[in-house]
MIGU-763212 format. One line per field, with one value per residue (C-alpha): x, y, z; residue in one letter. Coordinates in steps of 0.5 Angstrom, whole numbers, plus 500, padded with zeros to 3 digits. Each point is the difference from the previous one (the first is absolute). Last residue first. Layout:
<pts>
px (X|...)
py (Y|...)
pz (Z|...)
r (A|...)
</pts>
This chain:
<pts>
px (581|504|502|495|502|507|498|496|507|504|495|500|507|501|495|503|507|496|497|507|503|495|501|507|499|495|506|505|496|498|508|503|504|502|502|504|504|502|502|505|502|502|504|504|502|502|504|503|502|503|504|503|502|503|504|502|503|504|503|502|503|504|502|502|496|499|493|498|497|495|498|498|496|496|498|498|496|497|498|497|496|497|499|496|495|499|495|496|495|498|493|498|499|494|496|506|500|505|507|504|499|504|498|505|497|494|495|496|505|506|498|497|507|503|507|503|496|501|507|500|497|505|505|497|500|508|502|503|503|506|505|505|500|493|498|505|497|493|502|501|507|502|506|503|507|498|504|498|493|500|502|495|494|496|504|506|505|499|504|506|504|505|497|493|502|503|494|495|504|500|492|500|503|496|494|503|502|493|496|505|498|493|494|493|499|503|495|500|498|507|504|496|502|507|500|497|505|506|499|500|506|504|498|504|506|499|498|506|504|497|501|508|500|499|493|497|499|497|495|498|499|496|495|499|499|495|496|500|497|494|500|497|494|499|499|495|496|500|498|497|504|505|501|502|504|504|501|502|506|502|501|504|505|500|503|505|502|500|505|505|499|502|506|503|499|504|506|500|502|492|499|502|503|503|499|497|495|499|498|495|497|499|497|495|497|500|496|495|499|498|495|498|499|495|496|499|498|495|497|493|498|504|496|493|503|502|493|496|504|499|493|500|504|495|494|504|501|493|498|505|499|492|500|505|495|495|504|502|493|498|507|499|492|503|505|495|495|506|501|493|499|505|495|494|503|502|492|498|504|498|492|502|503|494|495|502|495|494|501|501|494|496|502|498|493|500|502|495|494|502|500|493|497|503|505|505|504|502|493|494|496|497|503|496|505|496|506|497|505|498|498|502|501|508|500|495|504|507|496|497|508|502|495|502|507|499|501|506|500|507|498|506|498|493|503|504|495|495|506|500|493|500|505|497|493|504|503|508|501|496|503|507|499|497|505|505|497|499|507|503|495|503|507|499|498|503)
py (467|494|497|494|498|499|496|495|500|498|495|497|500|496|495|498|500|495|496|499|498|495|497|500|496|495|499|499|494|497|500|503|505|495|496|506|501|493|500|505|497|494|503|504|494|496|507|500|492|502|506|496|494|505|504|493|499|506|498|493|504|505|494|503|495|499|503|497|493|505|504|493|497|507|500|493|500|507|497|494|504|503|494|497|506|500|495|503|503|496|499|507|502|504|493|499|507|505|498|502|493|496|497|495|497|498|499|494|494|505|503|493|497|495|502|503|506|502|499|505|505|499|501|506|503|498|503|506|495|499|503|494|498|501|495|495|501|499|494|497|498|496|499|506|502|504|495|494|502|502|493|497|503|495|496|495|505|502|495|502|501|494|496|501|499|493|498|503|495|494|502|500|494|496|503|497|494|499|502|495|494|501|502|498|494|503|505|507|507|501|499|506|504|498|502|507|501|497|505|506|498|498|506|504|499|506|505|497|502|507|501|498|505|506|504|506|496|494|504|504|493|498|506|499|493|501|506|495|495|505|502|493|501|507|497|495|505|504|494|504|496|506|500|492|501|506|497|493|504|504|493|497|506|500|493|502|506|495|495|505|504|493|499|507|500|493|504|507|505|499|505|506|498|493|502|494|500|508|498|494|505|505|496|496|507|503|493|501|508|498|495|506|504|496|499|507|501|495|503|503|497|494|498|501|496|494|501|499|494|497|501|497|494|499|500|496|495|499|499|495|496|500|493|498|503|496|493|502|500|494|496|503|497|493|500|503|494|495|503|499|493|497|502|498|493|500|502|494|495|503|499|493|498|503|497|493|497|504|499|492|500|505|495|494|503|502|493|497|505|498|493|500|504|495|499|505|506|500|500|495|503|507|506|506|500|502|500|499|502|507|504|498|505|500|492|500|504|496|494|503|502|493|498|504|498|493|495|495|497|497|503|504|503|501|504|504|502|502|505|503|501|503|505|504|501|501|506|499|501|507|503|498|503|507|501|499|505|505|499|501|506|503|499|504|497|504)
pz (625|499|507|500|493|503|506|496|495|506|503|493|500|506|499|493|504|505|495|496|507|501|493|501|507|496|494|506|503|493|499|494|504|504|494|497|506|501|493|501|507|496|495|505|503|494|498|507|499|493|502|506|495|495|506|502|493|500|507|497|494|505|504|507|504|507|500|494|503|504|494|496|506|501|493|499|507|498|493|503|505|494|496|506|501|492|500|506|495|494|501|501|507|502|502|505|503|499|502|506|503|495|494|500|506|496|505|505|499|501|506|503|500|495|499|494|499|507|500|494|504|505|495|497|507|501|493|504|504|495|505|499|507|501|495|502|507|497|497|506|504|506|504|498|498|494|495|504|500|493|498|505|496|503|505|498|500|507|502|497|494|499|505|497|493|502|503|494|495|505|500|493|499|505|496|493|503|503|493|496|505|500|504|498|504|507|499|498|503|503|493|498|505|500|492|501|506|497|494|504|504|494|496|506|496|495|506|504|494|499|508|498|495|505|501|496|493|504|504|493|497|506|500|492|500|506|496|494|504|502|493|498|505|497|493|503|503|494|495|494|495|499|507|501|494|502|507|498|495|507|503|494|500|508|499|495|505|506|497|497|507|503|496|500|508|500|495|504|494|498|506|496|494|497|493|498|506|499|493|502|505|496|494|505|503|492|499|506|498|493|503|504|494|496|507|500|493|501|506|499|493|501|507|496|495|504|504|494|497|507|499|493|502|506|495|495|505|502|493|499|507|499|497|505|506|497|500|507|503|496|503|507|500|497|506|505|498|501|507|501|497|506|505|496|500|507|502|495|503|507|498|497|507|504|495|500|505|499|492|501|504|495|494|504|501|493|497|505|498|493|501|503|494|496|494|504|501|492|498|500|504|500|503|505|506|506|506|507|506|502|494|493|494|501|500|494|496|502|498|493|499|501|495|495|501|499|505|500|507|503|507|500|493|502|506|496|495|506|503|493|500|507|498|495|503|507|497|501|493|499|506|498|494|502|506|494|496|505|502|493|499|507|497|494|493|494)
r (X|X|X|X|X|X|X|X|X|X|X|X|X|X|X|X|X|X|X|X|X|X|X|X|X|X|X|X|X|X|X|X|X|X|X|X|X|X|X|X|X|X|X|X|X|X|X|X|X|X|X|X|X|X|X|X|X|X|X|X|X|X|X|X|X|X|X|X|X|X|X|X|X|X|X|X|X|X|X|X|X|X|X|X|X|X|X|X|X|X|X|X|X|X|X|X|X|X|X|X|X|X|X|X|X|X|X|X|X|X|X|X|X|X|X|X|X|X|X|X|X|X|X|X|X|X|X|X|X|X|X|X|X|X|X|X|X|X|X|X|X|X|X|X|X|X|X|X|X|X|X|X|X|X|X|X|X|X|X|X|X|X|X|X|X|X|X|X|X|X|X|X|X|X|X|X|X|X|X|X|X|X|X|X|X|X|X|X|X|X|X|X|X|X|X|X|X|X|X|X|X|X|X|X|X|X|X|X|X|X|X|X|X|X|X|X|X|X|X|X|X|X|X|X|X|X|X|X|X|X|X|X|X|X|X|X|X|X|X|X|X|X|X|X|X|X|X|X|X|X|X|X|X|X|X|X|X|X|X|X|X|X|X|X|X|X|X|X|X|X|X|X|X|X|X|X|X|X|X|X|X|X|X|X|X|X|X|X|X|X|X|X|X|X|X|X|X|X|X|X|X|X|X|X|X|X|X|X|X|X|X|X|X|X|X|X|X|X|X|X|X|X|X|X|X|X|X|X|X|X|X|X|X|X|X|X|X|X|X|X|X|X|X|X|X|X|X|X|X|X|X|X|X|X|X|X|X|X|X|X|X|X|X|X|X|X|X|X|X|X|X|X|X|X|X|X|X|X|X|X|X|X|X|X|X|X|X|X|X|X|X|X|X|X|X|X|X|X|X|X|X|X|X|X|X|X|X|X|X|X|X|X|X|X|X|X|X|X|X|X|X|X|X|X|X|X|X|X|X|X|X|X|X|X|X|X|X|X|X|X|X|X|X|X|X|X)
</pts>
């Protein structure tokens, strides 16, 4: 592969070679001959060029015998050369400018040719490189599977149990599902939670621990909003569902503002006017605060402004706040996320001691906690024995996932290089104590 420095060197060498006076002077002489309507052989053009380059002062020594393309006699040859030199002097500036422009045009062409060569070389290596990447990916997946494969399977089952519980409660109209708009909102939210947990599992299986943690952040937000809606009025859930107009208008209006008059069309104009008309109607119905972020919650709580932190505190799910902040760090482009694997956390052994798969269980652990908390909260207002029994199954499965993760953590910590070093030091200390004790016993013998 040709690197950037090599390409620069190639271009510099080519330009230096093309602009050498030994290369340019014959070209300028040829152009001067054409302007004077002279037909001079290439060999004699080169002889004149060499003579000019060897000359000192104003005298040129040319070793050429008549007759030739320069003339039939020495006088004719002298006149031709003098005429050629006069034309050369007169048109040299324009000719050099033309050559400079030609060289400038040639540079992009040279870059294109170089890029094509480099691209072809890379294409030849693509198959080999792809196989190597696949091998690395396969090894990572296998390492993750050995440690956490069963945990992923259990979380997959847990998300199916979650959706099954919610659909059962919805059809039975039990607990918060008694309220029609709450039931619709919870149905949509839990179905989305099912997909998000699937993404957490897929990313974790592939070894992308930070990506899985970023997706868990969405799951946490879904759970917080679900619990909030379950605890509040059916009107609150109706406002939540209607709030999609606010969010959609922000997206569409933002794109619209960046456009020009030429790119705007009547269909988009009518669509935006329709959204604005709908929002105006909703604001009149619910209140001015409805148009803000989490406006549906602001109206319900009687506040001017609401944040996600407000919702989190209101439903007592701040227990996962630290995890949520860690996930925020993964999502955003901060230095901590750039310099470290966030999912390893600060309490984990040194990075070079941590196995490749370590950290892939973090998002899974949080996801199991989110599901168990959500279902437990939705069970508070139901007396259905079936749903309560179903809830116990979900809680037990969630606890089992956490227990498996802790057991694997313990096994990893025992097998780490640091743990083995500490174990050897402890064994050395024990051996030294025994040796000292034996020595004392020997000294005490009569």
